[in-house]
N, C-alpha and C positions, 0 to 999 in steps of 0.2 A: 779348857782346852778351848783350840780354835777347830771349828768342827769342817772347816774347809782351807787347811793354811797353805799358802804359797810353797810350792815345792822350790827346792834349791834353785838358785840363777835369778831370775829376772820376778820380780814382784808382778809383773801382770799374767805370770802363770794359773794365778789365784782367779777362780771364777765370783769369788766375793769381790775381791778386789776392782777387777773391770766393770761392775755392777755399779758400784760403788764411786768408780771414778766417773762413770758417763752419768751418772745420774748428778752428782755434783757440778761435770761440765755444763750441763744445760741449766741447770737449776741457777748456779753461778753466773751464766751469761744472761740469762733472764733478770737477775737481779741488775747487776752491773746496767742492761739495756734499761731496766724505769731507775735506777738512781743518776746517772746520764741526763737519763728527760727530764725525770723529776725537779731538779737543781735548777737547769735550765727554764723549765715553764713556766718555774713560779717567780724568778725573775723578769721573764717575758709577760707575764700578766698582771706583773705588780709593779711596771715601772721601774725595775730593777732597785728594789725595797732588800736592801742584806740583812737590813732587820728582822725582817719575816722568815727570806730563807733562812737564817739562822734559828730564830724561836722554833720552825720545823725540821731542823734536824737536832733539836735539841729535846724535844719532846717526841722525837719518832725513838731518839737512845734512852729517853728517860724509860720512856713503854720497854723498851728492850732489856734496860735493868730491872727492869721490875719483874718482869717474865722469867728471866734466868735463872732464878732460885726454883723455880719451880719446874722448868725442866731440867735441873741438874736432881731432884728428887725420882722424876719419873723416869730420866735413864739410865738409874742404875734398879731402877725396880722392874721397867716394861722391856718388852721387845725393843731395840735400841731403833731396827730397820724398820718396826712399823710404824715406830714416833714421826721418823723422815717422812715417807711417805703421806700419811696423814697428813702432817704440817706441810705437805707440798699440795696436795688436796684442798686444803682450806684457802693456801696464799691463790690457788686456782680460782676458785671460784669469789673470794674477796675481788680481787682484782678487775675481773671481769663484771659483777655487777657495779664498782665503781664508776666502769666505762660507759657502761649503759646510762647511768644516771648521770656521768657528763652530757652524753649525748642526748639525755631531755631535758638538762639545767646548763645553758648556752653561758649563761653571767660570768665573769670573770670573778666574782666573790664567790658562787656557787664552787666553779672548778678550785678556790683555793680551800674551802669548807670542806669539798669531797675529798681531795689530795691529804689533807691535813690526819683526817681518819683513817681513811687508806693506811697512809704512812704509820700513826698508831698501833691499828691491828696489824698489819704486815709485819710489824715489829714486835707485836705481842707474840705471835707466831714464831718467829724466829730465835723467840727466847726460848721457848719448849722446843725449838729444834737443834740449834747449835748445840746443846751439853751433848746430846746424844750422839749426833753425826761427830764431835770432836770424840767420842771415849769409845768409838766403835772399829777406827783402824788395830789398837791391841788386841783385840777378840778375832780379825781375821786375816793378820799379818804376822809371821814370826818375828820375834822379838830382835834376831839380827839383819830383819827386812827392816824395821821401820825408819830408820834413818831415808833409805831408797823409797821408801813407799812417799814419805813428808816431801822429797824433793821431786817426786812425779808428781804430786799434788802442786808446789810450788812452782813447776814448770807449766804446769795447766792454767795456775792462776796468771803466770806471765803472760803466755800466749791468748789468754781471753784481754790481759792489759793491751796488748798489741793487736790480734786482730777484732776482737770484742767491743772496744774501745772506737777506733775507726770505724767499724759498724753501726755503733752506735751515734757518732755522729752526722752518718751518712744518713742513717734511718731517718733522727729529728730532725734532718733539713727536707725528707724528700715526703718523708710520711706522716697524716693527719696524727696527733698525737692518742685520738681514739684506736687507728688502725696497731699504733704502736704498743699499747697496753694491752690489747687481744693477744701480737704476738706474744709478750711476755706473757701471759696467761699461762698459753701454749708450752711454754720453758717448763716453766712449774710441772704442769701435767706429763709430760712427755718426762719429766725427772722421776713422777712417782711412779711412774709406769715402772723405771727399771730398779729403785728401790725396791717395789713390794716382790721383785724375784731373789732378792737378799737371803740365805740362809746362814744362821751359827747358833752354835749351842748355847742357849739362854733359859738359865733357872731360876724363876720366876719368887723372890721369896716367900716362904710360909705366912709371914702376918699381911693382912687387907693393911692397906693405903688409908691412913684416916689423918685429920688434920696433927692430932697427935704424933704420928710416927711420922708424917713428913719435918714435925718441924725437929724433932730428933736427927732423923738424918743430917739435916743443915746443918744441925750442931754437931754431929759427931767428924762431918767434914769441915768444922771449923778448928775442931780438937785436933786433929788428923795432921791439919796444914801449920799448925801452934809448935809443932815438934820439927815441921821443915823450915828451922831458920834463912836458909838459901833460901827457899821458894818464896818464903815472904820477902826477902830484901829483893828479891827480882821483881814480885810483884808489886812493892810500892815505887820502883823504877818506872815499871810500866805504866804505872798509873798517871806520873807526870810527864814521860813522853810523848805518851797520847794526848795528854793536856795541851800541850803545848806543840805537836805536831800535827795532830785532827785539823784544825784550821787553814793550816795550809790549803788541802786540797780541795775539802771540802766549802769551804768560806771564801779563801782568798782568789782561787784558780777563776772556779764560776764569774765573781766580783772582776778578777781582770781583764777576762775575756769579754766581758757584757761592756766594761766602760772604757780602758783605755784602750784596748785591742781594738774591738769593733767601730770606737768613738776616733781612730787613727788614719789617716788619709791612705797611708797606702802602711804595707808592713811586710817582712820578709814571706816569699812564698805566696803574697796574696790574690795572683789569678791560679792558684791551685787549693788555696787552702781558707776554708770561712773561717770568720772565729772561733766557731763550735768545733770546727775539726782542728784546729790548733789546740785546743783543749785537749783534743781526742791523741795530739802527736807529742804531749806533754807527758801523758798516761803510757802513750807505745815507748816512749824512753824509757821510761821506769820497768814497764814490761822487760823490754829489752836485756836492762840489766840485771834482771831477778832471773831470767832466763836462763842468762851466763852464768850466773850461780848456784842455782842450782844444779843445772848439768852437770857443773865440777864435783856436787855434793854428791848426787846419785852416783858416782863410782868410788866414794872413798869411804873409809869404813868410819864410824863414829867417834869421835874424840874421848877420853875419860874422862875431862874438865872443860866444860865449854864458858862457864861465866864470865872471868876476865876476857876472853876472846874476845866475845859478845861486847863484854863491855867497849874495849877498843874501837869494835867497830861502830858504834853507838857515837864516840868519841870523833870519829870519821866524818859521821854524820852530822856532829855540831858544825864541823871546820867548814863543810859546805853551806851548810847553812845561810853561815856568816857569810861566805862567798856572796853567794845569792841574796841578800839581804842588801848587803852594799851595793850589790850592783845594780839592784832596782831604785835603791836610793838616790846612786850618781846617774843613773843613763834614764832612767823611766822617770822618776819623780821631780830629780834637781835638773835633768837634761831633756836632750831630745833624740836617742837613741835607745829606743825600742828594739829595734832589729839586734842590738849588742846584747840585751838583756834576753831575747828570744834564742839567743844562740846559747849564751852563759845558762839558760835555764834547762833548756833541752840535754846538751852536755852535763850539768849538775846531775841531773833525772837518772842519767845512765849509770853514773855512780852511785846514785842513791839506792834506786833498784839491786844493784849489786852488792852492796854494804846490807842491806835489808834482809835479803836472802840468808847471808851468812851470819845474820844473825838472828834469824827466825825458824828456819831449819833445824838447825843442833839445839836451837833451846825446846822447841818442841819435841824435838827427838827426846831429851833430856827427862823432860816431863813426863811425857807416857811409861818410861824406861823406870822411872825411881818412884810412881804413885800408883798404889795398890789398884787392878783394875777394877773391884767393886765399889772402889771408891772414887773413879776418876771423871764420873759424869758430874757429884756434886763439887767435886774440887773444880773439874772445867768451870762452872757456874760459878763457882766464888772467886776464881780467878779471873774470868768473866766482868763478874762486876765488878773487882778490883782494880782491873786494867781499864774498865770502860768507863767508871765509875763518875769521874768528872770529863767525860767527852760531852754530856749535854749541857753541861754550864761553859766549857769553852764556845762551843758552837754561839750558844746564844750570846756569849760576851764578843766574841769575835765579830759578830754580826753587827752589834751596839757601837763597835770599834770602826769597822769597816764604815758604818753610816758617817759618825760622829767626826772620828780623826783621820779616816783615810787607809791606805793601804801600806802604806810606808811603818807608820806606827804599829800595825799590827803583827809587822812582819819582824822589825826589832824586840818586840815582847815575847813574841814568840821562841825567836832566836836564843835572847839570852834566858829563858826557862830552860830551855832544851838545854843549853851548853853547861848551865849548871849543875842540873842532871845526869850528864855525863862526866862531871868531873868527879860528882859524889860515887858513881860508879865504878870510875877507873882506881878510888880509895877505898871502895868496900872490901872488907876481907871475907865476909860471908860469901859471897859470890863467886868468890876461887874455891868453894866449896862444891859447886853446882857441876 
């Protein structure tokens, strides 16, 4: 039972939800600032080496995946709020230590080594944090308010994508990287303070945690999922969706901004927007679209079946990717119409944000309702591993493709793979059961 459930009405009446929401707001703002800064800083000090940037993303993704199973086991055994604030405090200490080392060793090679180490350690901590955080809501929010809670979290993420990414572009332009990193450490610390105040009923298992019991817990989670065919189908779909979609934001956008946009004599709104701020504008457009989609869903009751509808929205995403890829190829790679692509990209990202909200919120809500609470952290960790398992590979491959063949080749490859995945989801009978 929830020790502090939300009363009837708005989920913000729950003290625990407010604390979780506030902690996530500050923590994710810090993570957003860090991701933005590191992507551009590595390109800056490595002379736009796209492969090095892709390698960084791949190693960080691999570290996250390797740590996530342990996070799933810990999340179902220990107090989830305690895991969250301990991890946030660890992130604070790691990033402050890395910043001090960067101040002591100013060479570019030293900074790259420090950032690689920081990224790996930070993602190990995130692997322990994420399963607990993802499984906490059903313990503090009533079942019929889960979609509203997830919608508010999506609104929060959208607002961070709008305000936070603009702030990240401004801060990156005006602050030394060291000052920005100290600020990010403060965000994680503030989040930990909020999470320390969360209270809910937690009954620890009688059996102590050992390697044998941890392995059995993970095996139980996998056996549990084997009985959920619709979830397994969704998991396989997300695996390939992320493989083909993730490089567009993490590899293509920074590379495009640092090469095509920064190298152009003039571009749309160049008097008010630096190339890095144009990257913020692209993210803001996604955020505005997601905000609109989440706001609509926050007042709606959850649908009984969401799987096929989500597949339809993924298909519409594929159509948008085809349009954007052709536009880049014709307007930028084969032509001299950079502003046409920028305007098309901004409009396309608005629609992508809207569709992504209509995909992610109902699916997240459905999973929270279908999966037993005592298995939710383990299942979340397995889903996280399955859905992100190929992102490290896609990041390093995308970096190599960008370095050797250019952006158009990467866009065509990602769009083709994403479209095939969307078609398979549309014809899947299993997804209709979710």
